C-alpha positions as CSV (number, residue, x, y, z in Angstrom):
1,X,-33.5,4.6,-31.1
2,X,-35.8,1.7,-30.6
3,X,-33.1,-0.8,-29.8
4,X,-31.8,1.2,-26.8
5,X,-35.2,2.6,-25.6
6,X,-35.3,-0.1,-22.9
7,X,-32.5,1.8,-21.2
8,X,-34.4,5.1,-21.0
9,X,-36.2,4.3,-17.7
10,X,-32.9,3.3,-16.1
11,X,-30.6,6.0,-17.3
12,X,-32.8,9.0,-18.1
13,X,-33.6,9.8,-14.4
14,X,-29.9,9.5,-13.6
15,X,-28.8,11.8,-16.4
16,X,-31.5,14.3,-15.6
17,X,-31.0,14.4,-11.9
18,X,-27.2,15.0,-12.0
19,X,-26.2,18.1,-13.9
20,X,-23.9,17.9,-17.0
21,X,-20.9,17.2,-17.2
22,X,-21.0,15.3,-13.9
23,X,-23.5,12.8,-15.2
24,X,-21.2,11.8,-18.0
25,X,-18.2,11.7,-15.8
26,X,-19.9,9.4,-13.3
27,X,-21.2,7.3,-16.2
28,X,-17.7,7.1,-17.5
29,X,-16.4,6.1,-14.1
30,X,-19.1,3.4,-13.6
31,X,-18.4,1.9,-17.1
32,X,-14.6,2.0,-16.5
33,X,-15.1,0.2,-13.2
34,X,-17.3,-2.4,-14.8
35,X,-14.9,-3.0,-17.7
36,X,-11.8,-3.1,-15.5
37,X,-13.4,-5.6,-13.1
38,X,-14.5,-7.8,-16.1
39,X,-10.9,-7.6,-17.4
40,X,-9.5,-8.6,-14.0
41,X,-11.8,-11.6,-13.5
42,X,-12.1,-12.9,-17.0
43,X,-8.3,-12.9,-17.7
44,X,-5.8,-15.1,-15.9
45,X,-3.9,-12.4,-14.0
46,X,-1.2,-14.8,-12.9
47,X,-0.5,-15.9,-16.4
48,X,-0.7,-12.2,-17.7
49,X,2.0,-11.2,-15.1
50,X,4.2,-14.1,-16.0
51,X,4.0,-13.3,-19.7
52,X,4.6,-9.6,-19.2
53,X,7.7,-10.4,-17.0
54,X,9.1,-12.9,-19.5
55,X,8.6,-10.4,-22.4
56,X,10.4,-7.7,-20.4
57,X,13.3,-10.1,-19.7
58,X,13.6,-11.0,-23.4
59,X,13.5,-7.4,-24.4
60,X,16.3,-6.5,-22.1
61,X,18.3,-9.4,-23.4
62,X,17.6,-8.2,-27.0
63,X,19.1,-4.9,-26.1
64,X,22.3,-6.6,-25.0
65,X,22.4,-8.7,-28.2
66,X,22.3,-5.9,-30.7
67,X,25.6,-7.1,-32.3
68,X,24.3,-10.7,-32.7
69,X,21.5,-10.6,-35.3
70,X,20.8,-14.4,-35.1
71,X,20.4,-14.4,-31.3
72,X,18.3,-11.2,-31.5
73,X,16.0,-12.8,-34.1
74,X,15.6,-15.9,-32.0
75,X,14.7,-13.7,-28.9
76,X,12.3,-11.7,-31.1
77,X,10.5,-14.8,-32.0
78,X,10.1,-15.8,-28.4
79,X,8.8,-12.3,-27.5
80,X,6.3,-12.6,-30.4
81,X,5.0,-16.0,-29.0
82,X,4.6,-14.5,-25.5
83,X,2.9,-11.4,-26.9
84,X,0.5,-13.6,-28.9
85,X,-0.5,-15.5,-25.7
86,X,-0.9,-12.2,-23.9
87,X,-3.1,-10.8,-26.6
88,X,-5.3,-13.9,-26.6
89,X,-5.8,-13.5,-22.9
90,X,-6.6,-9.8,-23.1
91,X,-9.0,-10.4,-26.0
92,X,-11.4,-12.5,-23.9
93,X,-12.9,-9.6,-21.9
94,X,-13.3,-7.6,-25.1
95,X,-15.5,-10.3,-26.6
96,X,-17.6,-10.4,-23.4
97,X,-18.1,-6.7,-23.0
98,X,-18.3,-5.5,-26.6
99,X,-22.1,-5.9,-27.2
100,X,-23.2,-4.3,-23.9
101,X,-20.8,-1.3,-24.4
102,X,-22.0,-0.8,-28.0
103,X,-25.6,-0.7,-26.7
104,X,-24.7,1.8,-24.0
105,X,-22.9,4.0,-26.5
106,X,-25.9,3.9,-28.8
107,X,-28.1,5.0,-25.9
108,X,-25.6,7.8,-25.0
109,X,-25.5,9.0,-28.5
110,X,-29.3,9.0,-28.7
111,X,-29.5,10.9,-25.4
112,X,-27.1,13.6,-26.5
113,X,-28.6,13.9,-30.1
114,X,-32.0,14.5,-28.5
115,X,-30.4,17.3,-26.5
116,X,-29.0,18.8,-29.7
117,X,-25.5,17.6,-29.3
118,X,-24.4,20.2,-26.8
119,X,-20.8,20.9,-25.8
120,X,-20.5,19.0,-22.5
121,X,-17.2,20.3,-21.1
122,X,-14.7,22.8,-22.5
123,X,-16.5,22.9,-25.8
124,X,-16.0,19.1,-26.3
125,X,-18.8,16.8,-27.4
126,X,-19.9,13.9,-25.1
127,X,-17.8,11.3,-26.9
128,X,-14.5,13.2,-26.3
129,X,-15.4,13.9,-22.6
130,X,-16.2,10.2,-22.2
131,X,-12.9,9.1,-23.9
132,X,-10.7,11.5,-21.8
133,X,-12.3,10.5,-18.5
134,X,-12.5,6.8,-19.2
135,X,-8.8,6.7,-20.2
136,X,-7.8,8.4,-16.9
137,X,-10.2,6.3,-14.8
138,X,-9.0,3.1,-16.4
139,X,-5.3,3.9,-15.9
140,X,-5.9,4.7,-12.2
141,X,-8.1,1.6,-11.7
142,X,-5.6,-0.7,-13.3
143,X,-2.8,0.6,-11.1
144,X,-5.0,0.3,-8.0
145,X,-6.2,-3.2,-8.8
146,X,-2.8,-4.4,-10.0
147,X,-4.1,-5.5,-13.4
148,X,-1.5,-6.7,-15.9
């Protein structure tokens, strides 16, 4: 692809030097680290923790108010307000990282299409290997960095 060809000199040597599937696993780790760090520093972590804690308190109160539909509805409204603020905070890093990630995925797709779309690991294509490892890496990184 012409739009991603500028990445060839950067990533082709890396992908050729390290054997598959390790190159894709390391690529997944690097991208997960970059996205997790951007999430940590673009969002207000103090506010995110406060909102999460408040939502948890309201949800626990809602469990105790199952018999009182009016109070439960009022608490549900408060949880929705907090959840909306939380989502607005968590959406910021998505906006910042979306274009670079799409460009990297387009390059990865082009790289593996040029190889004939080989099975990378356990018969899975590159996209599934990336998804599996990035989910695992992201979960571990979020726990280690205490990201809310």
